[in-house]
C-alpha positions as CSV (number, residue, x, y, z in Angstrom):
1,M,-22.5,4.9,-19.1
2,S,-24.0,1.7,-20.4
3,A,-22.3,-1.0,-18.2
4,R,-24.4,-4.1,-17.4
5,K,-23.7,-7.1,-15.6
6,F,-24.7,-10.5,-17.2
7,G,-23.9,-13.9,-16.0
8,G,-21.3,-12.7,-13.5
9,S,-19.5,-10.6,-16.0
10,W,-19.6,-6.9,-16.9
11,W,-20.4,-5.9,-20.4
12,I,-20.8,-2.5,-22.2
13,D,-23.6,-1.8,-24.6
14,F,-23.4,1.5,-26.5
15,S,-24.1,3.0,-29.9
16,F,-21.7,5.2,-31.9
17,D,-22.8,6.7,-35.3
18,Q,-25.8,4.6,-35.3
19,V,-23.7,1.4,-34.9
20,R,-24.2,-0.7,-31.7
21,Y,-21.3,-2.2,-30.0
22,R,-21.6,-4.8,-27.2
23,K,-18.4,-6.1,-25.7
24,K,-17.2,-7.9,-22.5
25,S,-15.1,-5.7,-20.3
26,P,-11.5,-6.8,-19.7
27,E,-11.8,-5.6,-16.1
28,N,-14.8,-7.4,-14.4
29,S,-16.3,-4.4,-12.4
30,R,-18.6,-1.5,-13.1
31,V,-15.7,1.0,-12.9
32,G,-13.6,-1.0,-15.3
33,A,-16.5,-1.5,-17.6
34,N,-17.1,2.3,-17.6
35,A,-13.5,3.1,-18.4
36,Y,-13.4,0.5,-21.2
37,E,-16.4,2.1,-22.9
38,L,-14.6,5.5,-22.8
39,L,-11.6,4.0,-24.2
40,L,-13.5,2.5,-27.2
41,R,-15.6,5.7,-27.8
42,G,-12.3,7.6,-28.0
43,R,-10.8,5.0,-30.5
44,L,-14.1,5.3,-32.7
45,A,-14.0,9.1,-32.6
46,R,-10.4,8.9,-34.0
47,G,-11.6,6.5,-36.8
48,E,-9.8,3.4,-35.3
49,N,-11.3,-0.1,-35.9
50,I,-12.1,-1.6,-32.6
51,E,-13.5,-4.9,-34.1
52,A,-10.8,-7.6,-33.7
53,R,-11.1,-11.1,-35.5
54,H,-10.6,-14.3,-33.6
55,V,-6.9,-15.1,-33.2
56,T,-5.2,-18.2,-31.9
57,A,-2.4,-18.2,-29.6
58,A,0.0,-19.4,-32.2
59,E,-0.7,-16.2,-34.2
60,L,-0.2,-13.9,-31.2
61,E,3.3,-13.0,-30.0
62,F,3.8,-11.9,-26.5
63,R,5.2,-8.5,-27.4
64,T,2.2,-7.7,-29.6
65,F,-0.4,-8.7,-27.0
66,A,1.7,-7.0,-24.2
67,E,1.4,-3.7,-26.0
68,K,-2.4,-4.1,-26.5
69,W,-2.9,-5.2,-23.0
70,F,-1.2,-2.0,-21.7
71,E,-3.3,0.3,-23.7
72,D,-6.7,-1.6,-23.1
73,Y,-6.3,-2.8,-19.5
74,V,-3.4,-1.0,-17.7
75,V,-4.2,2.6,-18.8
76,P,-7.8,2.6,-18.0
77,N,-7.7,0.7,-14.9
78,N,-4.5,1.7,-13.1
79,K,-3.2,4.9,-11.5
80,P,-0.4,6.9,-13.4
81,S,2.3,5.6,-10.9
82,E,1.0,2.0,-11.5
83,Q,1.1,2.5,-15.3
84,K,4.6,3.7,-15.1
85,A,5.8,0.7,-13.0
86,K,4.1,-1.8,-15.2
87,S,5.4,-0.1,-18.3
88,Y,8.8,-0.5,-17.0
89,I,8.5,-4.0,-16.1
90,L,7.0,-4.9,-19.6
91,T,9.5,-2.9,-21.8
92,R,12.7,-3.5,-19.7
93,S,12.1,-7.1,-18.5
94,L,9.3,-9.2,-19.8
95,V,9.1,-8.2,-23.5
96,P,12.9,-8.7,-24.1
97,F,12.6,-12.2,-22.6
98,F,9.2,-13.3,-23.9
99,G,8.7,-11.0,-26.7
100,R,9.0,-13.1,-29.9
101,T,7.5,-16.1,-28.3
102,S,3.9,-17.0,-29.3
103,L,1.4,-17.2,-26.4
104,D,0.8,-20.9,-26.8
105,R,4.6,-21.7,-26.5
106,I,5.1,-19.8,-23.2
107,S,5.5,-22.8,-20.8
108,A,6.1,-23.1,-17.0
109,N,9.7,-24.0,-17.9
110,D,10.0,-20.6,-19.8
111,V,8.7,-18.9,-16.6
112,E,11.3,-20.8,-14.4
113,R,14.2,-19.8,-16.8
114,Y,13.0,-16.2,-16.6
115,K,13.2,-16.3,-12.8
116,L,16.6,-17.9,-12.9
117,R,17.9,-15.3,-15.2
118,E,16.4,-12.4,-13.1
119,S,18.0,-14.0,-9.9
120,R,21.4,-14.3,-11.6
121,R,21.3,-10.6,-12.5
122,G,20.9,-9.7,-8.8
123,T,17.1,-9.1,-8.8
124,S,15.6,-9.5,-5.3
125,N,13.0,-12.3,-5.0
126,K,10.3,-9.8,-4.1
127,T,10.9,-7.8,-7.2
128,I,10.8,-11.0,-9.3
129,N,7.4,-11.8,-7.8
130,N,6.2,-8.4,-8.7
131,K,7.4,-8.9,-12.3
132,L,5.5,-12.3,-12.3
133,A,2.4,-10.8,-11.2
134,V,2.3,-8.5,-14.2
135,L,3.2,-11.5,-16.5
136,R,0.4,-13.5,-14.8
137,K,-2.2,-10.8,-15.4
138,C,-1.1,-10.1,-18.8
139,L,-1.4,-13.8,-19.9
140,A,-4.6,-14.4,-18.1
141,S,-6.2,-11.3,-20.1
142,A,-4.8,-13.0,-23.3
143,W,-6.8,-16.2,-22.6
144,E,-9.9,-14.4,-21.6
145,W,-10.1,-12.0,-24.3
146,H,-9.3,-14.3,-27.2
147,G,-10.8,-17.5,-25.9
148,L,-7.5,-19.3,-26.2
149,H,-7.4,-23.1,-25.6
150,G,-5.9,-24.5,-22.5
151,A,-4.6,-22.2,-19.6
152,P,-1.8,-19.9,-19.0
153,P,1.4,-21.5,-17.4
154,K,1.4,-21.8,-13.8
155,M,3.8,-19.5,-11.8
156,K,5.3,-20.3,-8.4
157,P,6.3,-17.2,-6.5
158,L,9.7,-17.1,-4.7
159,K,10.1,-17.0,-1.0
160,F,11.7,-14.1,0.5
161,A,12.7,-12.7,3.9
162,P,10.3,-10.1,5.2
163,A,11.7,-6.6,4.9
164,K,12.5,-4.6,8.1
165,T,10.4,-1.7,9.2
166,D,12.5,1.2,10.3
167,F,11.4,4.0,12.6
168,L,12.8,6.7,14.7
169,T,13.2,7.0,18.4
170,M,11.7,9.9,20.3
171,D,15.2,11.4,20.6
172,E,15.6,11.2,16.8
173,C,12.3,12.7,16.1
174,E,13.2,15.8,18.3
175,R,16.7,16.1,16.5
176,L,15.0,15.9,13.1
177,L,12.3,18.5,14.0
178,A,14.9,20.8,15.6
179,H,16.9,21.2,12.5
180,A,13.9,21.6,10.1
181,E,12.2,24.8,9.4
182,G,9.4,26.6,7.5
183,V,7.0,24.7,5.4
184,V,9.3,21.5,5.4
185,F,9.0,21.6,9.2
186,E,5.3,21.5,8.9
187,M,5.3,18.7,6.6
188,I,7.6,16.5,8.8
189,L,5.6,17.3,11.8
190,L,2.4,16.4,10.0
191,A,3.9,13.0,8.9
192,L,5.0,12.2,12.4
193,R,1.5,13.1,13.9
194,T,-0.8,11.8,11.2
195,G,1.1,9.0,9.5
196,M,0.2,10.2,6.1
197,R,2.2,9.2,3.0
198,Q,4.5,11.6,1.3
199,G,2.3,11.7,-1.7
200,E,-0.8,12.5,0.5
201,I,0.8,15.3,2.3
202,R,2.1,16.9,-0.9
203,G,-1.4,16.7,-2.4
204,L,-3.2,17.9,0.8
205,Q,-5.8,20.6,-0.1
206,W,-7.1,23.3,2.0
207,E,-10.7,22.1,1.5
208,S,-9.8,18.8,3.2
209,I,-9.4,20.4,6.6
210,D,-12.4,20.6,8.9
211,W,-11.4,23.5,11.1
212,E,-14.4,23.3,13.4
213,N,-13.7,19.7,14.3
214,R,-10.0,19.8,13.8
215,I,-10.1,16.8,11.5
216,L,-8.2,16.3,8.3
217,A,-9.6,14.3,5.4
218,V,-7.1,12.2,3.4
219,R,-8.7,12.4,-0.2
220,H,-5.9,12.9,-2.5
221,S,-2.3,11.9,-3.3
222,L,0.0,13.7,-5.6
223,C,1.6,11.5,-8.1
224,D,4.9,12.8,-9.6
225,Y,4.2,10.8,-12.9
226,G,2.1,13.3,-14.8
227,N,1.9,15.6,-11.8
228,Q,-1.7,14.4,-11.2
229,L,-3.8,14.4,-8.1
230,T,-5.2,10.8,-7.6
231,T,-6.9,8.9,-4.8
232,P,-5.0,7.6,-1.8
233,K,-3.6,4.1,-1.9
234,S,-6.5,1.4,-1.9
235,N,-8.7,4.2,-3.1
236,R,-9.8,4.7,0.6
237,E,-10.6,8.2,2.0
238,R,-9.9,8.4,5.6
239,Y,-10.1,11.0,8.5
240,V,-7.3,11.9,10.9
241,P,-7.7,14.2,13.9
242,L,-5.2,17.2,13.9
243,A,-2.7,17.1,16.8
244,D,-2.5,20.2,19.0
245,E,1.0,20.9,17.7
246,V,-0.1,20.9,14.1
247,Y,-3.4,22.7,14.2
248,P,-2.2,26.3,15.0
249,L,0.7,26.0,12.4
250,L,-1.9,25.4,9.7
251,A,-4.5,27.8,10.9
252,A,-2.0,30.6,10.9
253,R,-1.9,30.6,7.1
254,R,-5.3,29.2,6.6
255,Q,-6.7,29.5,3.0
256,S,-10.0,28.6,1.3
257,A,-8.5,26.3,-1.5
258,G,-5.4,25.0,-3.2
259,Y,-2.4,23.0,-2.0
260,V,-1.6,23.4,1.7
261,F,2.2,22.9,1.1
262,Q,3.9,24.8,-1.7
263,D,7.5,25.8,-2.6
264,S,8.9,29.3,-2.9
265,R,7.4,29.5,-6.4
266,G,4.0,28.6,-5.3
267,R,4.0,25.1,-6.7
268,P,3.4,21.7,-5.0
269,F,6.6,19.9,-4.1
270,S,7.8,17.0,-6.0
271,G,8.8,13.8,-4.3
272,Q,12.4,14.2,-5.3
273,V,12.8,17.8,-4.0
274,L,11.1,16.8,-0.8
275,L,13.5,13.9,-0.4
276,T,16.5,16.2,-1.0
277,H,15.2,18.5,1.8
278,L,14.9,15.5,4.1
279,K,18.4,14.3,3.4
280,R,19.9,17.8,4.0
281,I,18.0,17.9,7.4
282,Q,19.2,14.4,8.5
283,H,22.8,15.4,7.7
284,A,22.5,18.5,9.7
285,A,21.0,16.7,12.7
286,G,23.6,13.9,12.5
287,L,21.0,11.2,11.9
288,R,21.2,8.0,10.0
289,D,19.9,7.8,6.4
290,F,16.2,7.0,6.1
291,G,13.3,7.7,3.7
292,W,10.2,9.7,4.0
293,H,8.2,6.6,4.7
294,T,10.1,6.0,7.9
295,L,8.1,8.9,9.3
296,R,4.9,7.0,8.6
297,H,6.3,3.9,10.3
298,T,7.3,6.0,13.3
299,F,3.8,7.3,13.7
300,A,2.4,3.7,13.7
301,S,5.0,2.3,16.0
302,Q,4.6,5.0,18.6
303,L,0.9,4.3,18.6
304,A,1.5,0.6,19.0
305,V,3.9,1.1,21.9
306,N,1.5,3.4,23.7
307,G,-1.1,0.7,23.7
308,V,-3.4,2.0,21.1
309,P,-5.4,-0.9,19.6
310,L,-4.3,-2.1,16.2
311,R,-7.7,-1.7,14.7
312,V,-7.6,2.0,15.5
313,V,-4.0,2.2,14.0
314,Q,-5.3,0.5,10.9
315,E,-8.0,3.2,10.5
316,L,-5.6,6.1,11.0
317,L,-3.2,4.6,8.5
318,G,-5.8,3.7,5.9
319,H,-4.7,0.0,5.6
320,S,-7.1,-2.1,3.7
321,T,-6.6,-5.2,5.9
322,I,-5.4,-5.6,9.5
323,T,-2.6,-7.9,8.2
324,M,-0.7,-4.8,7.0
325,T,-1.0,-3.3,10.5
326,M,0.1,-6.3,12.4
327,R,3.7,-5.5,11.5
328,Y,3.5,-3.1,14.4
329,S,2.4,-5.5,16.9
330,H,5.9,-6.6,17.8
331,V,7.0,-3.2,19.1
332,A,4.5,-3.5,22.0
333,P,5.7,-6.6,24.0
334,G,3.6,-5.5,26.9
335,N,0.6,-6.9,25.1
336,L,2.2,-10.3,25.0
337,R,3.3,-10.2,28.6
338,A,-0.2,-9.3,29.8
339,A,-1.6,-12.3,27.9
340,I,0.8,-14.7,29.5
341,R,0.2,-13.3,32.9
342,T,-3.5,-14.4,32.7
343,L,-2.3,-18.0,33.0
344,G,-1.4,-17.4,36.6
345,P,1.3,-18.9,38.7
346,A,2.9,-22.2,37.6
347,S,5.2,-23.3,40.4
348,P,4.9,-26.9,41.7
349,Q,3.9,-25.6,45.1
350,S,1.0,-23.6,43.8
351,T,-0.2,-26.2,41.3
352,G,0.2,-29.3,43.3
353,L,2.0,-31.0,40.6
354,G,5.2,-31.5,42.7
355,N,3.7,-34.4,44.6
356,G,1.9,-36.1,41.8
357,Q,-1.4,-34.5,42.5
358,A,-3.8,-33.1,39.8
359,M,-4.0,-29.3,39.7
360,E,-7.0,-28.2,41.7
361,P,-6.6,-24.8,43.3
362,A,-8.3,-24.1,46.6
363,A,-11.4,-22.1,46.6
364,S,-9.7,-19.4,48.5
365,Q,-6.9,-19.2,45.8
366,K,-9.4,-18.8,42.8
367,K,-9.5,-15.2,41.4
368,P,-11.3,-13.6,38.5
369,A,-9.5,-14.1,35.3
370,N,-8.1,-10.5,35.3
371,S,-7.8,-9.9,38.9
372,G,-4.0,-9.9,38.8
373,L,-3.7,-7.4,36.1
374,N,-4.2,-3.6,36.3
375,R,-6.5,-1.9,34.0
376,A,-3.9,-0.9,31.4
377,E,-2.7,-4.6,31.2
378,R,-6.3,-5.9,30.9
379,E,-6.7,-3.7,27.9
380,G,-3.4,-4.8,26.4
381,F,-1.9,-1.3,26.8
382,E,1.9,-0.8,27.1
383,T,2.3,2.7,28.6
384,S,6.1,2.9,28.3
385,G,7.5,5.3,25.7
386,L,9.4,4.3,22.6
387,H,12.8,3.1,23.9
388,S,14.8,2.1,20.9
389,S,14.7,1.7,17.2
390,Q,16.2,-1.8,17.6
391,F,12.7,-3.2,17.3
392,E,12.4,-4.6,13.7
393,V,9.1,-5.6,12.3
394,S,8.5,-7.9,9.5
395,E,7.0,-6.2,6.4
396,H,5.7,-8.2,3.6
397,L,4.3,-5.3,1.6
398,R,5.2,-1.7,1.5
399,D,2.2,0.4,2.1
């Protein structure tokens, strides 16, 4: 690859059929530049012209540029599942509204009218914001690639109530497992004991298990769109110890390579098939309706209730920031109670404030800051079990 960084921007510089091509990458990163070079080489190999003349915003309709942006930016830089989502947003929502409008005529008022239309159609504010994010990036690319004058219209995101994080009680977990069997039982148990996402479990490979150290490496995620193995979310590989309940189940049918979980035909499960199995088990166990991701939330919530530090929970879940993990802090109120107890007694008699005196504790009453707390409280641990699913945690982003 011939990606180089000049003046804060990534460029590609390569030759094809004795012709030199030097272009600025639409994605300002080494990975994006390398992907862009592969895209252009492929077009040249097919005999396509990759040299575009300078155009003005007045000459460029949104629908024309959106198609080019999808091929030149979205395809080389996004995972198959993200490509599918953005393709849907463009073709079903943005292009029908902005399609025939030239780029220079798309105003902030147009964006507000689009938001109003979507809202009247019953689209949630969070979904509208997701669509605005695609529109914002698409227009920003148009201005960057074609050197258009001015700036893209500003877009103000809508406010929305945080989503609720659902998780199971210990009793619900036991009932769920009691009605599952075979490979599906193992997949549910693995989700409850590792917090792995559905795609990560479906894409798990035998080579990713360290049998000697009993550690599982989360390296892949199976995407239904194109049935491809991709990297986990945030492109982060992580390591999760195997629970004592899980290890013997997998070791009993240990293999050297391939998918760990396969259906009766020897193929990896699709997301829809696995969801169908989960719904059937829920019905048999008399449980409420929930999705596969609830098992991941259950894993994290139980760790938080048992006093595991949120930094450790973050590492196990593979969250890119602690902000994502903080949604589980509310299920461990003992941490908050322990913090308040460090302030000590506050009665008028003990503080001396009842008779107008300044608070000056006697020397005999002074204690070390943590002397009134036991060890578990000093470490912020809440040792009680998971009492109820009534704890509802704000969730800004689905991980």
